[in-house]
N, C-alpha and C positions, 0 to 999 in steps of 0.2 A: 520542419520535422513533420515525420510522417503520423499519419491521422488514422484511428479505425474508429469504427462505430460499433455499441453494444449490444451483442446480441442478435437479436431481430428488429432491433431499433433503429431509429436515426440518432441516437445520442453519440457525439464524437467524442473522442478521448485521445490527446497526444500518447504519441507511443512512452515518452518521459514525460510523468504526473509528478506531481508537488507533495508529498507526504505534510502532514499540518503536524504531527506529534511534536515535534523538535521545537518548533516555533510555538508550543504551548509550555514550553519551559520542562519538555523532557530530559530529567536528571541535574540539568543545570539552567541557570536563569538565562533568558535572552530578552535585553532590551527592545523595547518598543521600536526603535529608530532602528535596531539591527534585525527585527523581524522584517520591518517593513522595506530595508534595502534587501533584503533576500528574497521577498515575494515579488519586487520592481524587477532584481537579477532574474527572477524565474520566468516573467513575462518576456525579459529583453532576448533569452535565449531560445523562446519557441515555446516553452513550455503552456499549456492550456486549461491542464486538467489540474484541478486543488482538489483534495482531498483531505476532510477532517472529522472531528466527533468532539460531540459532548465531554468525552472522559478526557480529552488531551488539554491536560490544564485547567480542569474545571471551568470549561467553555473559553478559557483563553484564546485557544487557536481559532475557534469559530469567531471570535471578535476580530481577530486580527486579519485572519484571511477576508470575513466580510467589509472591514473597511477597505481592504486594497481591492476589492473586486467590486467596488458600490462607483468605483470612479472607472470602470471600464465598459463599452458598450454591452448592452443586452445581448446575447447569444453570441457572443466572440469566446465564450469559456464555457467549459463543465465543474460542476460543482457538485460532489457528493458528501455527505456525512452520515451519520450511523445513527440506531437506535437500539433500545436496551437498556440504558442507564437515565433516568430522569437525576436532575440535579435539584437539591432541595435544600432550604437555608441550613445552615449550621456556622457553629463557630469553634473548632477544634485544633486552631493552631498551624499546621502546614499539612501540606498533603504528600510529605516525603513518602509517605509508606508505599503510596500508590506510584511512586517514580517521578512525579511533578514538582519542581520548585516553585510553587505556589501556597498562598494562604488558604487554608481550607473552610473559605468564607460559604462553602456549599459543600453536601456530600453527594457519592453515589447514592442511587437506590436501583435496584434492578427491577425492570418491568418489563414484562414482554406481551402485555395484555392489548387488545385491540385500542381500549385506550388509551394508555399508556404511548402506543406506536403516534396518535393523532399528536397527542400533548407533546412529545419529544420533539416533535417535527414544528410544531407551531414554536415552541421555544427557541427551537436552534433556528428559525426563522428571525425572530425577534433579535437575538445574538449576533447574527449575522448581518441585520439590516436590508433583508433581500427580501422578494418577493416569490422567490422559487426554488427549488432544489433541485437539482438533476436526475439524480440519483442517492438512492437510498438503501443501506448496510443494515441487516440484523447485524449486531455488535457483539461479538463472542457470546454465542448462545450457547456454548458447549453445556453447562450443568440446567439449562433452558428449556429441553428440547421440547417436552409437552406443548408448553406454553408457544414456543417462536414456532411449532408447527401450525399448532391448532389454533392460533390466536393470531400474532405477530405478524405472519406470512401472509396469511387471507388478508389483513387489513391493507398491507403492501399494495396486494394484486387489485383491492379498491381503489385505492389511493391514485394507483398508473391508470386505471381504468376512469378513473375522474379527470384526469390530466393534470392532477397535481403534483406529479414528477415524473419524469419519463423513463427511468430504469430502474428495476428493483433488484436487491439480492442480499448475500450475507458475506461479512466478512470475520476469517478464524485463522488462529494460529496453530489447525491442524486442517486435514484436507478428508477425512472419512467422513464427518458429517457434512461437508459442503460437496463431497461426492451425492450425499443423501439428497440435498437440496437442488442438485442438477437435475437426479434421475427423479424425485419423486413431485416435483414443483414445477413453475412456469417463471424463474426467475432469467433475468436476463444476463446475470455477469454475478462471479464469484471473486471475491477478493482472498487470496489465499497468501499467509504470511510466514515466511520462512522455511517453506515446505517446498520451493524449487528455486535450488540454486546450485552453485559449485561443489556446496559440500551434504546438500539435502536435497533429495528427490524425490522424498514420499508421497509427493503429489503426481507423479509418473504413472504410478500404477493403475489407478481405477479415476482418479479425478479427472487428468488431463483427455482419456479417451474420453472418459463420458461428457465432458464439455464438447467436445469436437463433435462427436454423435449426436448430442441434443440443439447444437449451435449456441451454446453459452458461451460466452466471453470469460476468460479468466485474465484477473490482474494483480500480478505478482507484487508482494511488497516483501520488506528484509530481505533483500537480494546478498546484502554484505553479511546477513545473519548475526546481527547485533553488533557490528565491528570488526568480526574476525577478517573479512574478505576486504576490507578496506583497510586495514593495517595491520597482517599478522605478527604482532609483537607477544614477546611473552608478557600474560596477565592479562590479554585478550578476552573479549567476551564471545563468547556461541551461544545462540537462542538463550540468552540473558541472566547465562551464568560465565561464571571462568572455564574458559575453554580447555577440553581436555587435553593430554599431552598429545595423542593419536590424531587429535582433528587440525591441533594448534601445528604439528608437522607438517600433513598433506596440505592443508593451508600455504605454508610458506614454500613445500616445492611448487604448488600452482603459480605462486608470485615469482620463483625461480625461473620456471618454463616459461612464463610470460614474458618476463625481462628478455628472455634470451631469444625470444622471437620478435623482439624490439615494439612489445605491448607493455601494457600493465595489469596487475591484477584485478583492479577498479574495472577495466575497459573489460576485462573478459567477463565479470561478474554481473555487469550490467547487460552485456550482451547476451551470455548463455540462454534466459528465460524463451529470448524469440528462435530459437531454435526448434520449441514447438509450436505447431500450428494454431494451439486452441489460444494462445497467449497473446492478448492485444495492447496489454500497456504493463510499464513498470514504476511502481511509485517507490521515491526515493526521499526522505527526512533529512531536511538540511536547514542551516540555523540563522547561516551568515551567506551574503552576495559571493563571498570567496569558496564555500563551500558548492554555492549554487553552482557558479562558473566552472569550478574543477568538474563537479557531476557531470554538465552538459558537455564537456569537453571529451571525456573518458567515455562520455555514450557517444559520439559522434566517431571516435578513435576507432579506425580499422583491426579488426584481432583477425590474424593470417589463419588460414585454414590450415597451416601446419600446426599450428599451436593446437586445436583442438585434435587435429590427428594424433599429436605424440602425446598429449594427455590421454587418449582412449588407450593408446599402445604402454604405456607407462603404469594402466589401471588406475587413473587418477580422476578420470571418470568411466562408471560402468558403461561398457560395451554398447548397451540398448539403449544410450541416452542419445536423444537427436540433439545435435550441434548445429549452430547458425552456421549460414553460407556468409562469404564477406562480404555480401552486399546486405544482408541480415545484421552485421555485425556493426554496422556504422549507420548513422541516422542522415 
């Protein structure tokens, strides 16, 4: 699988990465064995970039990914986690209000202070059982801009300067503040979830051009837009909510078009971000070995140039959106 590096660092990431939210029991429980089989399948498929966060299952994702990576040679993978939410002891039933099927033995506390960043990384290392994290993202600082830019980001710079982390950035479900990080700081990478896909190209106007200009890598999450581009069925979800009728109809038209050109909607959704030179990697959350295998197959499938041409001609994609070449559409 092809590999790139993040920004001006030498931190490598595979073009397809493993997103750890699903094995943190996002929406539905995943057993330990199922989670570890999924991670083994990802490794066997050539994925070497693993992303997690304290938020994902109140640390469950970090513990599972750490257990998996402890058996791998040092330097053979890249691991990212996130800061901004500390976990403190709590006994409040379950965590379903936050979307995770886990007991709420801890609770999240927002903290973008410099001390909070250090504490978060130390606690993540404890859950992971590892001695190093390669990439650290500020996680969802939407409502904490002053503290994120004034305290958390400078602390990440210090950690990078001390050699404790290899690359730093921010991860969000919006592109506007990520553009500010790219323009106003010295981040190496930003993780943009759900804002550069077949159905949503909001990152194209400012974020992606700014990233190319500044030499900042962009990692794309949410390429299936909460599942609609994986399976556009009635009642499907888009951007964490019920898909509006017009969005569902567009997804179905894209699926029909893909199948007429001998490919799949999933393959096209995975290939699409790589049409832009600012995109380095795509993260996909998978919860089973079967899902990993399917994602790897779709990622390596060729998406014909004729599909992209017709998608533009029929206005399923805007005319100014860069699309992959056939070489970029397969790993």
